[in-house]
N, C-alpha and C positions, 0 to 999 in steps of 0.2 A: 503493501501498498503508499502509495507519495506519502508523504510525510508534507508535501509542502500545501500549506492553506486548504486541507481535506477535508473537512465537512464529515465526522461518523454517523454512515446511519443507520436505521434499523438494521437494510441490506449488509450492511456491511460489516455489521454485530452477529449477525446471522454466521455471516462467512464465517469468520473467526471460528466463533462459537464453532460450527460444522468443523472447520477444521482443527483445531486445540483436543476437543474432548473427537471424535471419530463418530460424532454421533449424525445423521441423515438432515440432510435441509430442511424435512416435518418439525423432530425435533428440539432440533439446534431452533429455529425459528419459537415454539409452543416456552420454552425456555428462555428466551427475550424477551415478549413478548409478553411472560404471566413475570415476569421482574421489573420489567415494565410497570404493568399495572398496579405491583405494591407497591413504585413508589409508587405514584400517581397516588393512588387512593390517601393515603397516610399522608403527602404534602397535603391533596383534598381538603382532611380533617385535620388538617393545623400541627399535622406533628413534621417536624424535623427528620430526615430521613441519614445515617451516616453510613458512610462505608467504606474500609479501615482500607487508608493508606490510597485513598482515590478520591474524598472527598467529605461534604454533607452540606444537605440541600434541606432548604428555608425557607419559608414565603414569608415577608413577610407583610405585615398589612400599613401601609399607608393611606393617613387622616384624609377628608376631604381638605382643599385648601383652596385659598383664594387665588383667581389667575388671574391674568389680563391678556387680549385678543392680541394680537402682531398688525393686526389688520386697523383694527378699532379702538379706539379709545377708549375704549368700556370696559370693565372686572367683570366676568362672573366666576360660577362656583363651582372645579374643576372636583370629579367622586372620585370615591376611591380607588385608592389602587391595591392591587398583593403581587409587587413584582417576584419572579424567584430569583433567588441568591445563591450560591452554591462556591462556596470557601475551600479549596484545594489545599487535598489531603498529603500533596508530594510535598 
């Protein structure tokens, strides 16, 4: 796999899992999908997910705030957001 600015996709994860474990493609896909579903459900529940020697995934809750429209001189209320944060464990 080329390391220069390559985004790792689910397909890449499936292929790497298949190569390293000897599982068939369908089984490797099930493993990857199951792991991603677990991570997603824990994050949606407001929990942090820590994968040792990889990183910690957390969802921050940012309250709504007053913002400014760059095209108009008016102010408006911007809704709250929940950005995903990943802290590297490396």
